[in-house]
LOVOPA-946484 format. One line per 4 residues: for each residue y, x, z of N, C-alpha, C. Coordinates in Angstrom, 2 decimals. Example, Ala and Ser with C-alpha at 12.3 -4.5 7.8 and 13.67 -1.06 7.14 Angstrom:
BEGIN
-5.69 13.19 7.80 -4.50 12.30 7.80 -3.30 13.20 7.80  -2.25 12.85 7.08 -1.06 13.67 7.14 0.03 12.90 7.87 .
REM end
This chain:
BEGIN
-42.64 203.60 135.38 -41.17 204.12 134.40 -40.63 202.76 133.67  -39.68 202.46 133.56 -39.15 201.25 133.24 -38.75 201.38 131.62  -38.76 200.40 130.83 -38.22 200.38 129.35 -36.93 201.16 129.23  -36.15 201.09 130.20 -34.79 201.76 129.90 -34.81 203.42 130.15 .
-36.01 203.60 130.80 -36.19 205.25 130.93 -36.97 205.92 130.15  -37.86 205.18 129.45 -38.71 205.58 128.14 -38.18 206.50 127.32  -38.52 207.77 126.86 -37.84 208.40 126.01 -38.44 207.90 124.51  -37.91 208.18 123.54 -38.46 208.15 122.22 -39.36 209.49 121.94 .
-40.55 209.04 121.91 -41.63 210.10 121.97 -43.10 209.56 121.46  -43.93 210.57 121.37 -45.14 210.07 120.68 -45.68 208.84 121.34  -45.46 208.62 122.80 -46.06 207.65 123.55 -45.45 206.27 123.14  -44.21 206.21 122.34 -43.77 205.21 122.05 -43.35 205.42 120.35 .
-44.30 205.38 119.58 -44.11 205.60 118.09 -43.32 204.38 117.66  -43.37 203.30 118.15 -42.65 202.12 117.60 -41.23 202.00 117.53  -40.73 203.13 118.75 -39.61 203.41 118.84 -38.79 203.89 117.51  -39.64 204.85 117.10 -39.05 205.65 115.76 -39.12 204.85 114.66 .
-39.95 203.73 114.56 -39.69 202.63 113.62 -38.43 201.81 113.75  -38.08 201.69 114.98 -37.08 200.93 115.48 -35.55 201.53 115.06  -36.02 202.88 115.16 -34.36 203.66 114.82 -34.40 203.55 113.14  -35.50 203.58 112.54 -35.16 203.67 111.03 -35.05 202.29 110.45 .
-35.38 201.25 111.32 -34.92 199.75 111.26 -33.35 199.47 111.20  -32.84 199.87 112.43 -31.49 199.81 112.51 -30.78 200.90 111.77  -30.88 201.86 111.53 -30.33 202.71 110.68 -30.26 201.87 109.19  -31.37 201.31 108.58 -31.29 200.42 107.56 -30.37 198.87 107.65 .
-30.47 198.51 108.74 -29.66 197.49 109.05 -28.15 197.87 109.24  -27.80 199.07 109.69 -26.59 199.49 109.76 -25.86 199.49 108.28  -26.53 200.04 107.30 -26.20 200.22 105.91 -25.72 198.75 105.28  -26.73 197.86 105.97 -26.43 196.30 105.37 -25.35 195.65 106.03 .
-25.16 195.94 107.34 -24.02 195.44 108.06 -22.65 195.97 107.52  -22.58 197.32 107.31 -21.32 197.88 106.73 -20.97 197.36 105.41  -22.03 197.01 104.43 -21.96 196.36 103.25 -21.40 195.11 103.44  -22.10 194.33 104.36 -21.58 193.15 104.39 -20.17 192.93 104.85 .
-19.90 193.70 105.75 -18.61 193.69 106.25 -17.29 194.17 105.09  -17.74 195.08 104.31 -16.91 195.44 103.35 -16.49 194.27 102.00  -17.43 193.17 102.23 -17.07 192.20 101.26 -15.64 191.64 101.69  -15.23 191.67 102.81 -14.09 191.00 103.46 -13.15 191.95 103.83 .
-13.57 193.22 104.37 -12.67 194.08 104.82 -12.52 195.37 104.08  -11.37 195.87 103.45 -11.23 196.70 102.57 -10.87 198.02 103.34  -11.70 199.31 103.43 -11.08 200.57 103.86 -11.77 200.42 105.39  -10.83 201.10 106.36 -11.34 201.39 107.66 -12.53 201.59 107.99 .
-13.28 202.63 107.32 -14.53 202.89 107.33 -14.89 203.64 108.74  -14.00 204.43 109.36 -14.15 204.98 110.77 -13.92 204.08 111.78  -13.11 203.11 111.59 -13.03 202.13 112.69 -14.00 201.05 112.75  -14.61 200.83 111.44 -15.88 199.95 111.25 -16.98 200.72 112.25 .
-17.41 202.14 111.73 -18.31 202.90 112.27 -18.17 202.79 113.85  -17.12 203.03 114.42 -16.87 203.07 115.78 -17.14 201.42 116.55  -16.64 200.78 115.73 -16.68 199.13 116.12 -18.38 199.06 116.43  -19.33 199.33 115.56 -20.72 199.36 115.41 -21.08 200.28 116.38 .
-20.45 201.20 116.58 -21.19 202.30 117.82 -20.91 201.48 119.11  -19.66 201.12 119.09 -19.37 200.30 120.69 -20.44 199.13 120.82  -20.62 198.54 119.69 -21.31 197.28 119.98 -22.90 197.56 120.53  -23.50 198.46 119.71 -24.83 198.85 120.10 -24.99 199.69 121.34 .
-23.93 200.20 121.78 -24.01 201.04 123.04 -23.73 200.14 124.33  -23.31 198.85 123.77 -23.15 197.61 125.11 -21.88 197.91 125.59  -21.01 198.34 124.81 -19.52 198.52 125.18 -18.47 197.53 124.81  -17.56 197.69 125.14 -16.14 197.02 124.78 -15.03 197.91 123.98 .
-14.48 197.05 123.17 -13.73 198.13 122.10 -12.06 197.40 122.34  -11.09 198.46 122.28 -9.78 198.25 122.25 -9.09 198.79 120.87  -8.47 197.89 120.30 -8.03 198.36 118.95 -6.44 198.22 118.73  -6.05 199.21 118.47 -4.61 199.61 118.44 -3.85 199.58 117.04 .
-2.91 198.75 116.64 -2.33 199.06 115.31 -1.44 197.91 115.28  -0.44 198.26 114.43 0.60 197.16 113.94 0.12 195.85 113.36  0.96 194.95 113.20 0.21 193.51 112.84 -0.29 193.91 111.30  -1.09 193.07 110.93 -1.38 192.85 109.55 -2.64 193.77 109.34 .
-3.36 194.57 109.87 -4.08 195.60 109.26 -5.49 195.14 109.58  -5.96 193.91 109.55 -7.22 192.92 109.49 -7.90 193.39 110.79  -7.55 193.79 111.81 -8.02 193.85 113.14 -9.05 192.61 113.41  -8.16 191.49 113.43 -8.79 190.30 113.66 -10.00 189.79 112.82 .
-9.56 189.87 111.64 -10.54 189.74 110.46 -11.68 190.48 110.54  -11.74 191.73 110.94 -12.81 192.59 111.01 -13.85 192.35 112.29  -13.04 191.91 113.34 -14.21 191.44 114.61 -14.55 189.97 114.32  -13.98 189.06 113.74 -14.63 187.93 113.09 -15.82 188.07 112.24 .
-15.38 188.74 111.39 -16.45 189.01 110.32 -17.89 189.56 110.95  -17.62 190.60 111.74 -18.93 191.12 112.48 -19.50 190.11 113.30  -18.88 189.06 114.00 -19.57 188.15 114.45 -20.40 187.27 113.55  -19.73 187.12 112.27 -20.37 186.10 111.55 -21.62 186.67 110.93 .
-21.53 188.21 110.54 -22.68 188.99 110.17 -24.00 188.85 110.93  -23.75 188.97 112.31 -24.69 189.35 113.34 -25.24 187.89 114.12  -24.61 186.81 113.49 -24.94 185.63 113.85 -24.28 185.30 115.33  -23.38 186.05 115.98 -22.89 185.89 117.36 -21.97 184.89 117.47 .
-22.04 184.27 118.53 -21.07 182.96 118.79 -19.58 183.89 119.03  -18.52 183.30 118.55 -17.19 183.96 118.69 -16.06 183.06 119.22  -15.15 183.33 119.99 -14.18 183.06 120.22 -12.92 183.89 120.22  -11.66 183.34 120.08 -10.37 184.15 120.05 -9.58 183.65 121.02 .
-8.92 184.20 121.63 -7.90 183.86 122.55 -6.51 184.62 122.06  -5.39 183.91 121.78 -4.07 184.54 121.85 -3.51 184.71 123.16  -3.44 186.00 123.18 -2.50 186.47 124.74 -1.11 186.16 124.54  -0.38 185.33 125.34 1.06 185.37 125.17 1.36 185.16 126.71 .
2.79 185.26 126.96 3.07 185.62 128.29 3.00 184.32 129.13  2.83 183.12 128.58 2.46 182.13 129.64 1.10 181.61 129.84  0.08 182.67 129.27 -1.17 182.25 129.25 -1.89 182.64 130.99  -2.40 181.52 131.40 -3.06 181.63 132.77 -4.51 181.95 132.93 .
-4.87 182.66 133.94 -6.42 183.21 133.99 -7.28 182.17 133.77  -7.10 180.55 133.93 -7.88 179.82 133.90 -7.87 179.30 132.52  -6.98 179.82 131.83 -7.17 179.72 130.32 -8.18 180.51 129.71  -8.51 181.61 130.36 -9.57 182.60 129.84 -10.92 181.90 130.47 .
-11.02 182.14 131.83 -12.37 181.75 132.32 -12.85 180.35 132.39  -11.74 179.33 132.42 -12.33 178.06 132.73 -11.59 177.33 133.89  -11.68 175.96 134.05 -11.11 175.67 135.41 -11.86 174.30 135.47  -11.77 173.64 136.63 -12.09 172.26 137.20 -11.46 171.29 136.68 .
-12.17 170.16 136.25 -11.35 169.07 135.63 -11.93 167.70 136.58  -11.16 166.78 136.65 -11.47 165.73 137.67 -12.27 164.37 136.92  -13.29 164.29 136.90 -14.15 163.18 136.30 -14.24 161.72 137.13  -14.59 160.77 136.43 -14.87 159.55 137.20 -15.80 159.09 136.45 .
-17.28 158.59 137.16 -18.18 158.15 136.52 -18.35 156.50 136.48  -19.08 155.91 135.94 -19.26 154.57 135.75 -19.01 153.76 136.95  -19.26 154.61 138.02 -19.31 153.67 139.45 -17.82 153.83 140.00  -17.05 154.72 139.26 -15.77 154.81 140.11 -15.71 156.11 140.96 .
-16.76 156.68 140.93 -17.03 158.17 141.90 -16.31 159.20 141.13  -15.44 159.70 141.94 -14.91 161.07 141.04 -15.41 162.39 141.87  -15.55 163.21 140.74 -16.15 164.54 141.15 -15.45 165.48 139.96  -15.71 166.78 140.57 -15.06 167.95 139.75 -16.25 168.57 138.97 .
-15.87 168.86 137.63 -16.69 169.58 136.89 -16.19 170.56 136.29  -16.90 171.87 136.18 -16.22 173.18 135.63 -16.38 173.05 134.04  -14.96 173.37 133.46 -14.82 173.39 132.21 -14.91 174.61 131.68  -15.84 175.26 131.04 -15.94 176.58 130.61 -14.83 176.97 129.69 .
-14.24 178.25 129.90 -13.18 178.72 129.09 -13.93 179.67 127.69  -12.97 180.09 127.04 -13.40 180.65 125.74 -14.09 181.82 125.93  -14.21 182.47 127.34 -14.67 183.74 127.56 -16.25 183.53 127.70  -16.68 182.34 127.35 -18.12 182.04 127.62 -18.66 182.19 125.91 .
-18.78 183.44 125.50 -19.29 183.53 124.04 -19.89 185.04 123.95  -20.47 185.32 122.77 -20.83 186.58 122.44 -19.98 187.57 122.14  -18.96 187.19 121.46 -17.95 188.06 120.95 -16.51 187.45 121.20  -16.12 187.96 122.22 -14.45 187.63 122.65 -13.21 188.52 121.88 .
-12.48 187.67 121.29 -11.53 188.45 120.93 -10.07 188.25 121.47  -9.83 189.27 122.04 -8.56 189.42 122.92 -7.29 189.49 122.33  -6.77 188.55 121.43 -5.84 189.19 120.46 -4.49 189.44 121.20  -3.80 190.45 121.03 -2.65 191.01 121.52 -2.49 191.02 122.94 .
-3.76 191.67 123.61 -3.90 191.61 124.96 -2.89 192.07 125.95  -1.80 192.82 125.31 -0.82 193.31 125.86 0.33 192.46 125.68  0.29 191.21 125.47 1.25 190.32 125.34 1.16 189.34 126.84  0.32 189.64 127.35 0.31 188.64 128.71 0.45 189.53 130.13 .
0.77 188.75 131.02 0.92 189.86 132.30 -0.40 190.19 133.08  -0.23 191.16 133.63 -1.40 191.90 134.36 -2.44 190.52 135.27  -1.84 189.84 135.64 -2.80 188.61 136.26 -3.52 188.16 135.38  -3.23 187.66 134.20 -3.99 187.19 133.02 -5.14 188.28 132.41 .
-4.62 189.39 132.23 -5.32 190.64 131.72 -6.57 190.65 132.65  -6.36 190.85 134.03 -7.32 190.96 135.02 -8.24 189.95 134.89  -8.22 188.76 134.26 -9.06 187.58 134.45 -10.33 188.12 133.62  -10.27 189.27 132.74 -11.34 189.59 131.87 -12.12 190.75 132.87 .
-11.70 191.40 134.00 -12.23 192.50 134.39 -14.05 192.29 134.66  -14.13 191.06 135.54 -15.40 190.94 136.18 -16.39 190.48 134.67  -15.96 189.74 133.88 -16.72 189.48 132.71 -17.10 190.93 131.98  -16.25 191.76 131.83 -16.31 192.94 131.34 -17.32 193.94 131.79 .
-17.08 193.98 133.17 -18.24 194.73 133.70 -19.44 194.32 134.48  -19.40 192.91 134.69 -20.83 192.32 135.35 -21.40 191.31 134.24  -20.62 190.99 133.38 -21.10 190.05 132.58 -21.21 188.60 133.33  -20.46 188.42 134.04 -20.15 187.31 134.93 -18.79 186.72 134.92 .
-18.58 185.33 135.49 -17.50 184.78 135.71 -17.45 183.97 136.88  -16.47 184.36 137.85 -16.57 183.54 139.23 -15.21 182.86 139.29  -15.48 181.47 139.42 -14.38 180.46 139.43 -14.90 179.31 140.25  -13.78 178.72 140.94 -14.14 177.77 142.01 -15.29 177.76 142.97 .
-15.32 179.22 143.44 -16.67 179.29 144.31 -17.67 179.66 143.91  -18.07 179.58 142.44 -19.28 179.67 141.80 -19.18 180.92 140.94  -20.49 181.52 140.69 -20.43 182.49 139.63 -21.50 182.16 138.62  -20.76 182.19 137.44 -21.56 181.94 136.13 -21.84 182.99 135.26 .
-23.07 183.20 134.86 -23.48 184.34 133.99 -23.16 184.09 132.53  -22.69 185.06 131.94 -22.32 185.04 130.49 -23.77 185.48 129.91  -23.91 184.61 128.62 -24.67 185.01 127.64 -24.82 186.33 127.06  -25.82 186.98 127.03 -26.02 188.37 126.40 -26.37 188.05 124.92 .
-26.00 188.97 124.14 -24.76 190.10 124.28 -23.50 189.68 124.56  -22.57 190.26 125.22 -21.38 189.88 125.44 -20.48 191.23 125.48  -19.44 191.07 124.40 -18.58 192.06 124.40 -17.14 191.69 124.05  -16.16 192.27 124.78 -14.83 191.99 124.56 -14.37 193.05 123.59 .
-13.60 192.56 122.63 -12.98 193.20 121.50 -11.45 193.08 121.44  -10.66 193.66 122.15 -9.01 193.41 122.29 -8.37 193.98 121.15  -7.24 193.59 121.01 -6.19 194.03 120.00 -4.83 194.15 120.73  -4.32 195.50 120.35 -3.06 195.67 121.09 -1.89 196.23 120.09 .
-1.00 195.45 120.32 0.30 196.25 119.39 0.78 197.51 120.09  1.44 198.36 119.37 1.92 199.54 119.84 2.89 199.27 121.21  2.65 200.32 122.39 3.25 199.65 123.46 4.78 199.75 123.58  5.57 200.21 122.62 6.58 200.58 122.50 7.41 199.35 122.11 .
6.78 198.49 121.68 7.53 197.08 120.81 7.81 196.44 122.15  8.95 195.55 121.90 9.42 194.54 123.19 8.36 193.39 123.48  8.37 193.21 124.89 7.80 192.29 125.08 6.25 192.29 125.64  5.83 193.58 125.83 4.55 193.85 125.99 4.35 194.32 127.53 .
3.18 194.22 128.05 2.77 194.46 129.48 1.58 195.71 129.23  1.75 196.85 129.41 0.71 197.82 129.41 -0.41 197.39 130.52  -1.84 197.48 129.57 -3.00 197.58 130.38 -2.93 198.43 131.59  -3.30 197.93 132.76 -3.53 198.90 133.94 -4.62 200.07 133.58 .
-4.74 200.92 134.14 -5.51 201.86 134.08 -6.82 201.81 134.24  -7.04 200.80 135.24 -8.42 200.27 135.78 -9.18 199.60 134.59  -8.17 198.85 133.98 -8.66 197.99 133.02 -8.80 198.80 131.54  -8.17 199.55 131.36 -8.29 200.36 130.09 -9.26 201.02 130.16 .
-9.93 201.57 131.39 -11.28 202.45 131.73 -12.39 201.33 131.25  -12.14 200.21 131.23 -13.81 199.35 131.13 -13.80 199.61 129.45  -13.01 199.71 128.72 -13.04 199.76 127.37 -13.53 201.28 126.99  -14.92 201.15 126.12 -15.41 202.17 125.81 -14.92 203.08 124.72 .
-14.23 202.58 123.88 -13.25 203.32 123.04 -12.00 202.60 122.51  -11.24 203.17 122.52 -10.08 202.76 121.81 -9.85 203.43 120.62  -9.75 202.51 119.49 -9.77 202.53 118.09 -8.40 202.41 117.39  -7.73 203.31 117.03 -6.61 203.42 116.18 -6.75 203.08 114.78 .
-6.23 201.87 114.31 -6.23 201.37 113.04 -4.90 201.83 112.14  -5.14 202.41 111.27 -3.98 202.84 110.49 -3.77 201.97 109.07  -2.74 202.51 108.60 -2.59 201.84 107.11 -3.40 202.08 106.39  -3.86 201.13 105.19 -4.72 201.54 104.19 -4.25 202.28 103.05 .
-4.92 203.09 102.20 -4.38 203.88 101.17 -3.47 202.98 100.11  -3.18 203.51 99.09 -2.82 202.62 98.12 -3.54 201.89 97.45  -4.61 202.46 96.91 -5.88 201.52 96.28 -6.33 200.73 96.94  -6.55 200.84 98.42 -7.06 199.94 99.22 -6.04 198.58 99.45 .
-4.91 199.35 99.52 -3.86 197.98 99.82 -3.78 196.98 98.52  -4.06 197.65 97.23 -3.95 196.90 95.94 -5.12 196.04 96.04  -6.19 196.53 96.45 -7.47 195.61 96.41 -7.38 194.56 97.44  -6.70 194.72 98.77 -6.64 193.84 99.61 -5.69 192.66 99.00 .
-4.58 192.97 98.11 -4.07 192.09 97.67 -4.42 191.07 96.77  -5.45 191.72 95.95 -6.22 191.01 94.78 -7.30 190.17 95.53  -8.01 190.42 96.69 -8.95 189.47 97.40 -8.00 188.52 97.92  -7.04 188.94 98.64 -6.53 187.76 99.79 -5.46 186.88 98.99 .
-5.13 186.97 97.73 -4.33 186.18 96.99 -5.12 185.45 95.93  -6.39 185.51 95.97 -7.18 184.61 94.93 -7.99 183.56 95.94  -8.54 182.51 95.19 -9.30 181.56 96.16 -10.55 181.81 96.36  -11.13 182.77 95.90 -12.56 183.46 96.20 -12.93 183.96 97.61 .
-13.37 183.28 98.57 -13.59 184.02 99.96 -15.43 184.27 99.95  -15.67 185.89 99.77 -16.93 186.15 99.81 -17.76 185.60 100.83  -19.08 185.03 100.47 -20.00 184.60 101.47 -20.55 185.86 102.19  -20.93 185.44 103.32 -21.88 186.88 104.00 -22.98 186.40 104.39 .
-23.94 187.60 104.25 -25.26 187.14 104.74 -25.57 187.69 106.19  -26.24 186.99 107.14 -26.68 187.47 108.42 -27.61 188.51 108.30  -27.25 189.38 108.93 -28.23 190.61 108.79 -29.08 190.83 110.31  -28.57 190.58 111.34 -29.26 190.62 112.56 -28.94 189.40 113.59 .
-30.14 188.99 114.33 -29.99 188.08 115.32 -29.51 188.53 116.63  -28.90 187.75 117.48 -28.73 188.11 118.85 -30.00 188.87 119.59  -31.31 188.30 119.29 -32.23 188.84 120.09 -32.62 190.35 119.37  -32.35 190.43 118.40 -32.36 191.59 117.71 -31.56 192.92 118.08 .
-30.45 192.21 118.13 -29.11 193.22 118.81 -29.50 193.73 120.42  -30.23 192.85 120.97 -30.42 193.06 122.60 -31.74 194.09 122.41  -32.34 193.94 121.38 -33.56 195.13 121.44 -33.05 196.21 120.81  -32.15 196.41 120.27 -31.58 197.66 119.73 -30.54 198.35 120.97 .
-29.80 197.54 121.75 -29.29 197.97 122.70 -30.13 198.62 123.59  -31.26 198.12 123.97 -32.25 198.38 124.98 -32.77 200.01 124.27  -32.82 199.90 122.79 -33.54 201.28 122.51 -32.54 202.30 122.55  -31.33 202.07 122.55 -30.22 203.03 122.79 -30.47 203.76 123.95 .
-30.65 203.06 125.15 -31.09 203.53 126.41 -32.03 204.43 126.50  -32.95 204.30 125.53 -34.26 205.23 125.63 -34.11 206.44 125.01  -32.91 206.54 124.12 -32.80 207.81 123.27 -32.58 208.83 124.26  -33.28 209.79 124.17 -33.28 210.97 125.08 -31.89 211.83 125.02 .
-31.61 212.56 125.99 -30.58 213.27 125.99 -30.84 214.45 126.87  -30.63 215.62 126.08 -30.93 216.82 126.68 -29.79 217.16 127.51  -30.26 218.26 128.50 -29.34 218.64 129.60 -28.13 219.58 128.91  -28.14 220.21 127.96 -26.91 220.90 127.12 -26.05 219.65 126.53 .
-26.70 218.49 125.96 -25.63 217.57 125.34 -24.93 216.82 126.98  -25.65 216.74 128.00 -24.90 216.05 129.17 -23.75 216.87 129.60  -24.20 218.28 129.43 -23.13 219.43 130.19 -22.10 219.18 129.36  -22.35 219.20 127.89 -21.13 219.20 127.38 -20.30 217.95 127.55 .
-20.98 216.91 127.45 -19.94 215.61 128.06 -19.26 215.57 129.17  -19.89 216.50 130.04 -19.19 216.65 131.43 -18.06 217.42 131.41  -18.34 218.60 130.82 -17.39 219.75 130.59 -16.06 218.89 129.89  -16.46 218.24 128.89 -15.27 217.69 127.91 -14.38 216.93 129.22 .
-15.00 215.99 129.77 -14.34 215.00 130.65 -13.45 215.89 131.88  -14.30 216.97 132.17 -13.42 217.63 133.48 -12.55 218.49 132.79  -12.44 218.86 131.61 -11.40 219.93 131.14 -10.26 219.07 130.75  -10.19 217.55 131.03 -9.12 216.63 130.60 -8.41 216.48 132.04 .
-8.69 217.22 133.48 -8.21 216.71 134.44 -7.43 218.24 134.97  -6.06 217.82 135.27 -5.07 219.15 135.36 -5.59 219.61 136.70  -6.06 219.21 137.28 -6.42 219.90 138.84 -7.76 220.96 138.66  -8.24 220.84 137.39 -9.18 221.86 137.12 -8.95 223.07 136.88 .
-9.33 224.04 137.53 -8.87 225.50 137.47 -8.95 226.24 135.91  -10.21 225.71 135.35 -10.33 226.05 133.87 -9.81 225.12 132.76  -9.06 224.12 133.10 -8.43 223.30 132.34 -7.55 224.18 131.56  -7.34 223.67 130.01 -6.26 224.53 129.41 -4.98 224.21 129.80 .
-4.28 224.86 129.63 -2.78 225.12 129.75 -2.13 223.98 129.65  -2.42 223.44 128.30 -1.71 222.15 128.02 -2.04 220.93 128.91  -3.04 220.90 129.20 -3.66 219.95 130.26 -2.90 219.90 131.40  -2.84 221.12 132.08 -2.26 221.10 133.19 -0.71 220.85 133.17 .
-0.13 221.10 132.17 1.36 220.80 131.69 1.79 219.48 131.60  0.85 218.80 130.70 1.04 217.49 130.06 0.40 216.28 130.60  -0.62 216.55 131.34 -1.59 215.55 131.73 -1.16 215.08 133.19  -1.06 213.82 133.30 -0.75 213.25 134.81 -2.16 212.98 135.65 .
-3.01 212.30 134.84 -4.49 211.91 135.35 -5.29 212.09 134.09  -6.47 212.74 134.28 -7.62 212.90 133.36 -8.76 211.77 133.40  -9.58 211.92 132.73 -10.82 211.00 132.47 -11.65 211.01 133.75  -11.96 209.99 133.88 -13.09 209.84 135.06 -14.49 209.77 134.53 .
-15.46 209.60 135.57 -17.01 209.67 135.40 -17.15 208.73 134.49  -16.55 207.29 134.27 -16.85 206.46 133.34 -16.81 206.79 132.13  -15.69 207.80 131.79 -15.76 208.29 130.38 -16.61 209.25 130.15  -17.09 209.97 131.06 -18.68 210.61 130.63 -19.70 209.81 130.26 .
-20.04 208.68 131.15 -20.93 207.76 130.67 -20.78 207.36 129.58  -19.66 206.63 129.13 -19.41 205.93 127.80 -19.45 206.98 126.76  -19.16 208.23 127.07 -19.34 209.34 125.96 -20.83 209.58 125.50  -21.83 209.65 126.39 -23.04 209.74 126.21 -23.49 208.57 125.58 .
-23.40 207.24 126.12 -24.03 206.25 125.55 -23.64 205.93 124.11  -22.02 206.32 123.89 -21.72 205.96 122.50 -22.33 207.36 121.66  -22.52 208.37 122.36 -23.36 209.49 121.15 -24.75 208.98 120.73  -25.45 208.18 121.68 -27.02 207.85 121.63 -26.78 206.70 120.27 .
-25.93 205.94 120.48 -25.79 204.87 119.57 -25.18 205.32 118.03  -24.59 206.40 117.91 -24.15 207.06 116.88 -25.34 207.53 116.17  -26.25 208.53 117.02 -27.32 208.93 116.68 -28.48 208.18 115.83  -28.87 207.08 116.46 -29.65 206.09 115.94 -29.17 205.28 114.81 .
-27.82 204.90 114.84 -27.42 204.59 113.66 -27.29 205.23 112.35  -27.37 206.53 112.51 -27.47 207.37 111.35 -29.02 207.88 111.11  -30.03 207.26 112.13 -31.35 207.34 111.70 -32.06 208.60 112.35  -31.28 209.11 113.44 -31.60 210.12 114.12 -32.18 209.75 115.71 .
-33.41 210.26 116.09 -33.71 209.74 117.52 -33.47 210.69 118.65  -32.83 211.48 118.40 -32.38 212.42 119.41 -30.56 212.56 119.13  -29.91 212.86 120.39 -28.50 213.36 120.41 -28.14 214.62 120.30  -27.20 215.03 119.62 -26.71 216.27 119.64 -25.48 216.62 119.99 .
-24.72 217.99 120.40 -23.55 218.08 120.51 -22.52 217.47 119.54  -22.84 217.44 118.32 -21.91 216.96 117.40 -21.54 215.22 117.67  -22.46 214.59 118.21 -22.27 213.41 118.23 -21.03 213.30 119.29  -21.37 213.99 120.38 -20.35 214.04 121.32 -18.79 214.44 121.02 .
-18.92 215.63 120.18 -17.69 216.11 119.76 -17.05 215.14 118.77  -17.74 214.11 117.84 -17.24 213.57 117.14 -16.52 212.15 117.78  -16.90 211.68 118.79 -16.53 210.63 119.55 -15.50 210.83 120.52  -15.13 212.27 121.03 -14.62 212.47 121.98 -13.04 211.56 122.01 .
-12.51 211.70 121.00 -11.31 211.14 120.88 -11.02 209.67 121.43  -11.82 208.67 120.56 -12.03 207.31 120.88 -12.33 206.93 122.19  -13.04 207.81 122.74 -13.55 207.38 124.09 -12.83 207.86 125.26  -11.95 208.98 124.83 -11.14 209.69 125.81 -9.50 209.02 125.99 .
-9.16 208.86 124.74 -7.82 208.82 124.36 -6.87 207.76 125.47  -7.63 206.94 125.81 -6.84 205.89 126.68 -7.06 206.20 128.01  -7.85 207.25 128.34 -8.42 207.58 129.69 -7.52 208.67 129.94  -6.57 209.51 129.23 -5.81 210.58 129.43 -4.41 210.16 129.80 .
-3.88 210.08 130.69 -2.60 209.78 131.06 -1.53 211.01 131.29  -0.61 210.86 130.06 0.37 212.06 129.93 1.69 211.85 130.80  2.19 212.93 131.10 3.70 212.90 131.90 4.84 212.58 130.84  5.71 212.73 131.49 6.94 212.66 130.69 7.42 213.83 129.95 .
6.80 214.93 130.63 6.94 216.22 129.83 6.36 215.87 128.37  5.15 215.59 128.12 4.29 215.09 126.97 5.11 214.14 126.12  5.69 213.28 126.74 6.54 212.59 125.92 7.72 212.90 125.25  8.53 213.71 126.02 9.63 214.73 125.45 9.34 215.60 124.41 .
7.97 216.12 124.43 7.44 217.24 123.46 6.72 216.41 122.47  6.56 215.13 122.76 5.64 214.39 121.61 4.20 214.61 121.32  3.83 215.01 122.58 2.23 215.61 123.00 1.64 214.55 123.09  0.55 214.12 122.33 -0.29 212.87 122.41 -1.87 213.12 123.00 .
-2.35 212.00 123.56 -3.62 212.35 124.12 -4.75 213.11 122.88  -4.51 212.57 121.83 -5.39 213.09 120.72 -5.25 214.94 120.48  -3.97 215.12 120.62 -3.51 216.63 120.37 -4.38 217.30 121.99  -4.16 216.65 122.66 -4.67 217.48 124.34 -6.42 217.53 124.20 .
-7.17 216.29 123.31 -8.34 216.25 123.30 -8.85 217.58 122.38  -8.25 217.30 121.06 -8.45 218.87 120.08 -8.38 220.11 120.85  -7.47 220.23 121.87 -7.60 221.64 122.65 -8.51 221.37 123.54  -9.04 220.50 124.38 -9.99 220.44 125.04 -11.28 220.85 124.38 .
-11.50 220.22 123.38 -12.77 220.53 122.50 -12.72 221.79 122.22  -11.77 222.56 121.61 -11.75 223.84 121.40 -12.13 224.92 122.43  -11.96 224.47 123.76 -12.15 225.21 124.79 -13.64 224.91 125.13  -14.03 223.69 125.14 -15.50 223.34 125.56 -16.28 223.76 124.55 .
-15.99 224.30 123.20 -17.16 224.78 122.25 -17.26 226.29 122.89  -16.57 226.95 123.43 -16.79 228.39 123.89 -17.81 228.48 124.60 .
REM end
């Protein structure tokens, strides 16, 4: 039996200690992020779940809501290498992955050398990913799925841990290129970033208009993060929990006979099997971040919206009636609980 399949049980009591250690580290990480990012508690929680579950995240919100600052701060707190790409309409795939450059040595001999692009890091911030055409968006597909980059006929491995956190302005704004469904499916969660409260906004103004920038303490190392990500894989999942995740995903598909009437009316395509996988993995990460060594149904239900909302494609009837994927997920959860 491999380490990825060992349950957290009496045969591995050290795993229980790791769960409590991660639970304590989780509180410290949140506190350090809070030195620079005001509010957004649910977004921060889902970001950490995505990270420790080994996934990628898509942040959606209008400009100025600290999406970039949040991801940059996370990388600093976890001692991870960080690169940021500003996606623009003229960005090329080689600007993401890298390209060959021609060099001349001291003897006058010329040769090509691969110059690595910004994707070679631990945390890549793909800023305003929907501002660049699909050709460049697709440059991230292999790295997100396989943690590899193929260029000039050669394949290069990316250093682990590797995560893509992309930001996206609302799709109805001008000059955007909606992400294809296949690429959206690679993101474990879509996180909606909303406006701060009045008190939070006042505190943001106080902090950002002064000369003091709070120093951050490093909480974890990359090696510790990898160990905790391996721990997530060992978290046991009962059959009822898996059945609940499968049922939620299947109820989002309009061709299912037991799908809610709203799904059959307003959904063009529902969530695929990767959604179920990500739902279970995210639930495992949520459990151990909260100090619990097992997953229960509440973890699945709490994460259904961020995991499924970008995987449910609504039709024009939904747009006309202003029915959102979140509305449909609420209905799906009410049916799944029966």
